[in-house]
ROTORGU-972253 format. One line per 8 residues: their letters; for each residue y negated, z, x of C-alpha. Coordinates in steps of 0.05 Angstrom, whole numbers. Each point is the difference from the previous one (the first is absolute). Layout:
! residues N
a> Y Z X; ...
***
This chain:
! residues 372
mpssnaqp> 0 0 0; -70 -15 26; -46 59 11; -49 14 -55; -57 -33 37; 40 -61 24; -20 -64 -34; 54 -50 -19
ipaarpvi> 8 -56 51; -14 -66 -37; 49 -57 7; -60 -47 14; -73 11 14; -50 -58 -5; -55 5 52; -72 -12 -23
geeeieaa> -47 26 53; -74 -3 13; 7 -67 37; 33 -32 -60; -53 27 -46; -56 -24 45; 31 -69 4; 4 -5 -75
vrvlrsgr> -72 23 -10; -24 -49 54; 31 -58 -38; -25 23 -67; -71 4 28; 7 -70 30; 11 -33 -67; 56 -44 29
vvqgpeva> 59 32 -36; 52 -54 -14; 35 -48 48; -55 6 52; -6 14 74; 39 65 -3; 61 -36 -28; -4 -54 55
afeegfse> -6 54 54; 59 38 -29; 43 -62 0; -19 -14 72; 15 71 21; 67 2 -36; 21 -65 32; 7 38 66
lvdgrhcv> 55 41 -33; 42 -61 -16; -2 -40 65; -64 -37 -18; 25 -31 -64; -48 -23 -55; -15 58 -47; -24 -4 -72
avnsgtsa> -24 63 -36; 15 10 -74; -6 55 -51; 70 31 6; 67 -5 34; 31 -28 -63; -53 -55 -2; 17 -15 72
lhlllmal> 73 -11 -17; -17 -40 -62; -50 -46 34; 43 -12 61; 58 -23 -43; -48 -46 -37; -29 -28 64; 71 -15 26
gigpgdev> 14 -40 -64; 54 47 -26; 8 -2 -76; 45 -17 -58; 69 -23 20; -3 37 66; 37 63 21; -27 54 46
ivpsfsfa> 46 51 33; -29 70 -7; 26 70 13; 8 41 -63; -15 63 39; -76 -8 2; -61 10 -44; 1 -46 -61
asansvrl> -58 -42 27; 47 -35 48; 40 -30 -57; -58 -3 -49; -38 -49 45; 60 -48 -3; 3 4 -76; -76 -11 -4
vgadvvfa> 6 -69 33; 58 -18 -47; 55 3 52; 66 38 -7; 15 64 37; 67 5 37; 13 71 22; 36 13 66
didpdtyc> 26 65 29; -30 42 56; 20 26 67; 20 74 -10; -37 23 63; -67 -36 -6; -3 -10 -76; -23 -71 13
lspaavea> 34 -65 -21; 69 -11 29; 2 -68 35; 74 -8 -20; -19 13 -73; -57 -50 6; 47 -54 27; 49 13 -56
aitprtaa> -55 -6 -53; -25 -69 19; 10 -56 -51; -26 -71 -5; -60 28 -39; -20 51 53; -71 -13 23; -19 64 36
impvhlyg> 22 67 27; -43 61 -10; 17 55 50; -34 66 -15; -17 44 60; 16 62 -40; -29 68 19; -32 -33 61
hpaamdri> 65 -22 33; 2 -75 17; 55 -41 -31; 48 -38 44; -49 -57 7; 35 -33 59; 63 -11 -41; -36 -14 -66
taiadkhk> -45 -53 30; 60 -32 33; 34 -4 -69; -64 -28 -30; -7 -53 54; 73 -20 -9; -10 -11 -75; -73 -24 4
lavvedac> -27 59 -41; -67 34 -2; -5 72 23; -49 44 -38; -8 67 35; -16 59 -45; -33 44 52; -39 41 -51
qahaaaln> 28 65 31; 3 -23 72; -69 -8 32; 11 -5 76; 76 3 -4; 36 -48 48; 67 -27 21; 13 -15 73
gtpvgafg> -75 -1 12; -18 -48 -57; -41 32 -55; 22 -5 -73; -41 -53 -35; 8 -47 59; 72 -22 -11; 4 -40 -64
sggtfsfy> -38 -52 -39; -47 56 -18; -6 75 -4; -33 46 -50; -31 69 7; -26 52 -49; -60 45 8; 15 48 -57
ptknmhsl> -27 71 13; 68 30 20; 17 -55 50; -6 11 75; -70 -29 -5; -38 -17 -63; -62 -33 -28; 2 40 -65
eggmistg> 38 -60 -27; 13 -68 30; 49 -46 36; 5 -48 58; 40 -64 11; 18 -25 69; 24 -70 15; 7 -45 60
daevartl> -15 -62 -41; -73 -19 -6; 12 -42 -63; 36 57 -34; -58 46 19; -50 -49 -31; 41 -4 -63; 2 75 -4
rllrnqgm> -76 4 6; -6 -50 -57; 51 36 -44; -35 68 7; -67 -29 -20; 11 -42 -63; 24 -59 41; -67 -12 34
eqryanei> -27 3 70; -70 -21 -20; -30 27 -64; 17 -40 -62; 39 -51 42; 69 21 -25; 56 -36 37; 62 33 -31
vganmrmt> 16 50 -55; -12 69 29; -12 72 -20; -48 56 16; 37 42 51; -57 11 48; -10 63 42; -68 34 -6
dvsaaigr> -42 12 61; 1 74 -15; 76 0 6; -3 -42 63; -51 46 33; 45 60 -14; 60 -40 25; -36 -16 66
vqlaklpg> -12 74 12; 73 16 -15; 25 -57 43; -36 30 60; 35 66 -14; 69 -30 -12; 26 2 72; -12 75 6
wteqrian> 28 14 -69; 61 -42 15; 15 37 65; -8 66 -38; 49 -22 -54; 51 -20 53; -9 66 36; 6 39 -66
aaylseni> 64 -38 -17; 28 13 70; -12 75 -9; 34 0 -68; 60 -39 25; 8 44 62; -3 65 -39; 34 -13 -67
taesvvtp> 71 24 7; 23 11 -72; 69 -32 -8; -16 -20 -71; -55 -46 25; 0 -67 38; -64 -15 38; -28 -71 7
vvaegarh> 34 -51 44; -43 -47 42; 32 -67 18; 0 -24 72; -65 -34 18; -35 25 -63; -67 34 -3; 4 43 -63
iyhqytir> -70 22 -21; 24 50 -53; -38 -16 -63; 54 47 -26; 46 47 37; 62 -8 -43; 63 42 4; 66 -6 -36
vrgdrdaa> 25 61 -37; 75 12 -3; 12 38 -64; -46 20 -57; -66 -36 15; -36 31 -59; 18 69 25; -23 -18 70
maklteag> -67 -26 -26; -10 63 -43; 12 44 61; -49 -40 42; -53 3 -54; 11 75 -7; -12 5 75; -66 -37 -7
vgnavyyp> 25 -65 31; -21 -62 -38; 55 -51 -11; 14 -63 -40; 52 -53 -13; -16 -73 18; 33 -29 -41; 43 36 -52
tpihrlkp> 14 -63 -40; 17 -65 37; -40 -59 -26; 62 -34 -30; 9 62 -44; -71 -3 -27; -9 -25 -72; -35 -67 16
ywepdqka> 58 -20 45; 60 38 -28; -7 -26 -72; -5 -74 17; 56 5 50; 45 35 -51; -15 -55 -51; 18 -52 52
grdwdlpe> 64 37 17; -24 13 70; 13 65 38; -20 11 72; 49 31 49; -46 43 44; 39 62 22; -46 20 58
teraaaev> -61 -8 -45; 30 44 -53; 21 52 51; -68 3 33; -35 7 -68; 44 61 -14; -8 34 67; -69 -12 32
vslpvhps> -57 50 2; -66 -11 37; -34 57 37; -72 7 24; -13 -37 65; -74 -19 -7; -48 11 58; -36 58 -35
ltegdler> 60 46 12; -12 59 45; 51 30 48; 9 56 -50; 13 -51 -56; 54 -33 42; 33 67 14; -1 17 -74
ivtavnal> 32 -67 -18; 55 10 51; 13 71 -23; 4 -21 -73; 47 -59 14; 45 41 46; 5 54 -54; 38 -52 -42
genl> 59 15 45; 67 -35 -4; 15 -3 -74; -42 -17 -61
***
């Protein structure tokens, strides 16, 4: 039990400091508040995080996924291979462009798409693979891109939880046809709300810029049918401040995770596995619980340690996907996905944790013991 004056440790803690506030006020006073110089500067700065690729800022991570699929020409009649163990936006973006979602199973260690499962899911209608760098761990991009090249498929990286993650020195967002990032307040960096798309193709980047702005580059000179998915300059200004802080925050997350993994000894818990060559940036520090997960979470909460499950229901079990699949007589065989959804719990790992917080987390987890 925490002492009477001990505050609960939150599972996540968005950072909004004086620098972010000052940046927002500066833009508001300038009068240039939408798709102006701050957005362009943010795109340029973020490009350094993805090996110099073109970057296009939008209003959310979901919009980033949606527009990238559109820019790649993916639509009705196409299939996109997606992990079911992810946030619904991954699959929703595919449905929004009229394509069909094909769910594939995950690697039990990294929680990311299994390359073998991807290979088995390819059909003549497959147009793209969408690896999700879940919890901040990079997917097996070397093997996935090799599969994509073999079958001439697009690769759409969902890196919404993986800012600055890398595999064998290559940052996520720099492997595939394009990458997408989210700047929601609980992400490793944020812009209050927003998203970014990275691509190595200049024509795709230009199409993305048209799509986010009603299909026009010059005012009232619409070239294609587009939408309004622009990022505001207020968001971009906050994002630029956060981007400068991201390296330090990332190292702190990695250090916090290392402390937890080194000191958690409870036999009822499995700590995160990091694949060889992977730079895991710990958007979430996710353990597996052997036994009664609800009881474990209740004990952690009682000890003042925030915790959450990402994600308790795989996407293929959600109503918009489950009901149509049942009507079509389709059922997905995803045993690792189902097992992960039943066992995972995420613990605090954010850079605001103190040494005392980390000790309390370890003490609470180790108190779970051998049996639950």
